[in-house]
N, C-alpha and C positions, 0 to 999 in steps of 0.2 A: 382255724387255729388262732390263738391270741398271742402275738409275739411278745407282749409285755408280761404275761402271766404263765404261759405254757399250757393254757387251757384249750382243750379241743372241743369244737362245737359242730353240730350238724343241723342243717335246716332242710325241711321238706315242705311241700305244699300242703300236705294233709296234717302233718304233726307240728309244724312250726319249728321252734328252736329246741334243740336237745343238747345238753352238756354231756360229752362222752367221758371226760376225765381230764387228767393233767399228766404232763411229763416233767421230769426234773429240768430246771433251767428254762430259757426262753425258746419257744417253738419257732422253727423256721419252715423249710419246705416239707411237703408231705407227698406221699404216693402210695401205690398199692402193689403188692406182690401178686403173682398169678393166682394164689390160693385165697386171696381176699384180705390177707393180713395188711395192716397199715404200717408204713414206715414214716417216722417223723424225725426231723433234724432238731437236735438241741444245739442252738447256736453257740451258747457260751461254754457248754461242756464238751463240744466237739464229738458228740455221740449220736449215732442213728438208733432210735428206739423202734422196736417192733411191737405193735399192738395186735394181738390175735383177735379173731372174730368174737371170742368170748370175753374180751376186755383185758386179758393178761398182758402185762408190759414186760418185755425182756430187751436186753441189749443186742442189737443186730450187728453193729460195727462201731469201732473206735477209730476216728480219723484225726485225733489230736496231733499225731506226728506230721501231718500234712497241711495243717492250717496255720497261716500267718496272722489270722484275725478270726472274727466270728465265722462259723460255718453258716451257710445261707440256703439258697434255693436248691431244690433237688428235683430231678426227673427220674421216674422209674419206668423202664421199657416193658412191653408186654411179656418179655421172657424173664423179667425179674432183675435186670441189671439196673443199679442206681448210680446216678451221676450227681455229685454234690460239689457246689462251688463254695468259695469262702472269700472274705474281704481281702486277705493278704497282709493286712496291718490294722492297727487300731484307728479305723477311719473316723469314727465319731469323735474321738479325742482330738484328732487333727482338725476336724471341721469346726469344732467349738471355738478354735482359736484362729482359723484361717479360712479363706475362700477356697473352694474346690480348685480353682484355676492355679493356685499356688502349688498344687501337687505336681504340676508339669514343669516346674523349674528344674533344669537338669540336676541330678540324674533321673528325675521323674519318679512316679509312684512305684512301690515294690510290685513285682509280679508274683503270681501264685499259680496253682494248678487245680483243675477239676479232679476230684478223687472218684475213681471208678470202682464200684463195689459189686462183686459177684452175687448171684442170688442167695448163696449160703452165708453171706456176710463177710467173706474174706475180701481183702483188698486186691483187686485185679491189677491195679497200677494207677498212675496219674497221667493226665493229659499234658499238652504242651504249655509253656509259660503263657499266662494271660494277665490282663489288667482288670482285676475285680470280676471274675467270672460269676455270672448271676443266673438269670432265667435260662432254661434249656428246653429245646423241643427236638423231636426226631422227625425228619422228613420221610415221605413215603418210600424213598429209595433206600433208607436205612442210615444215611448220614445224619449227623447231629449238629444243630446250630446252637451256639452259646452266645448270650448277650454279654459282651465285655463292656461293663458300665463305664469304666474309666478310659477305655480305648475309643469310646463313642462308635462302636461297631458291633455288628452281628458277625460272628465268625463260624464258618462251617468246618467240621472235622469228619474224617472217616472213622470207622470203628474197626479195629483189628480183630483177629481171631480170638484174642483173649478178652475182648470187650473194652479195650482202652482207646481213648480218643487219640488220633494221629492225623498228620497231614493238614494242619490248619491253613485256611485261606479266607479272605474276606467274602462274606455273603452279602452284606449291605453296609457300606461305609456311610456313616450318619453325620460326618463333618467333611467339608471340602478338603482335599489333600493339602492344598496350600496352607489353609488355616491350621490344619493339624501339625504340619511341620513347624510353623511359626510358634504355635502354642508350646511346643517342646524345645524351641530354640534357645540357646544361651545368648543370642544377639540382643542388641537394644530393641529391635523390632519385636523379638519374642517377649521381652518385658512389657512392652506396650500392649501386645495382644493379651497377655495374661491379666494385665490390669483392667483392660476393657471387659474381658470375660468375667472378672470378679464383680464388676458393676452390674453386669447382666444377670448375675445370680440372685440379686434382690428379688424376693418372691413377687412383688408387685410388678417389677419390670419383666421378669421371666414369664409371668402369666399373660402379660399384654403383648409380648413379642414371641412369635413361634420360631425361635432361632435354635436354641440348644435342644438336643435330643440324646439323652443318656439312657440307654435301655436297661430297665430293671427286669421285672417279670415279663415273659413273652408267651404268646400262644399262636399256634398255627391256624391260619385262616382256612375256611372250607375249600378254597381252591387248591390247597396242598402245597403252595409255594409262598404266598404272601404271609407276612407275620405281623400280628398285633403286638405293639410295644407299650408297656407301662412306662411313661416318661418320668424318670426319677427327678427331673428338674422342674416340671410343670404339672398342673392339674389337668391331665389329658391322657388319652390313649391314642396311639397313632398306628395306622396300617401302612406298611412299607412293602414294596416289591423287592425281589432280588436285585442287588445293585444299589438300593437305597432310595429309589423314587418314592416319595410320600404320596399315597393314594387318598388318605382321609385322616382328618384329625377330629376327635370328639372330646369336648370338654367334660371334665368331671368336677365334683364339688370340692375336692381337696387333692393334695399331692398323691399321685397314683404309684403304688409299689408293685402291684401284681395284676395280671389280667388272665382270665380263662374264657374260652368260647364253648358254649354248650346250650342247655335248655332243650325243651321238647322239639324245637325246630332246628337245633344246631346253629342258631343265628342270634344267640343272646350272649352278651358280654357280661362277665361278673368281674368287677373292678374293686380291688382292695385299696382303700384310700385312708389317709391320715393327715392330720395337720402338721406332723413333723415325724421323720423317720428316726430321730435320735430317741432311744428308749427313755432317757432321763426327762424328756419333754413330752413326747407323744404318748408314752405309757401312762403317766399320772393324769394326763388330760382326758383320757378315755373317750376320744373323739373319732377313733377309727370305725370304719363301716364298710360294708359291701354294697357298692352301687351297681344297679342292674340296668343294662342298656339293651333294648330290643332293636337289633339292626334293621329288621324289616320295617320298623316304624320310625327309625331315626331320620 
């Protein structure tokens, strides 16, 4: 999918690139229903489109009542439940004028919720309050892990009988607790911490220092517990264990927004990268790409 144009692409080894079509608005997350139909998020229209196997496009769900900002990443489970995150506010407008760290000045960034959609397109409910719920994966036991980009945390939730996320708890904290508390503090020390964090957001500094780790798209590793993170602040993908221990960091060519694990051997990373995630900058530049990393040869 091309987030700037809403164009859907498919690549195969034998056929190369194929353009499947377009959706109204900017394309976000995608997934597949059990019958093979594709679901695609329209970020700005807050609609989930359903593309049948014959190419027909219909509206699957309207989530505009639940989105505080652009709709975003989506996971579709094998039984057809879809989980869609959203920004919670106009993040790009804020970031054009401010460093990310300024979001944490009390009262902090607005929270929002993952929208849970039943297989027939009805809204099953919404999950707990989160800070910029982004990439999502389902663990082998059935619980769901959500990347809370602005909480700097992977959060695990159970799934109730209606398919709704409940009982949130940390799966992997990606910032030391002391720093997290100070980042959100209204004290003079909190101001100092936010100022220092703002300096570290400079791309040249961020790419040189492996400090910040804001999870964007995520993918479950082949061990069924560790999770690959597309780091929204640096040009890298990072493998973390439950609890947040960093196992491996792999550099990418540009800022990484999403990551998937697959390939013939199940050990190939497909990383979506761009020079800038702001659509007014990254879109016109046309510099986004899919970077492929063979873990067996890395």
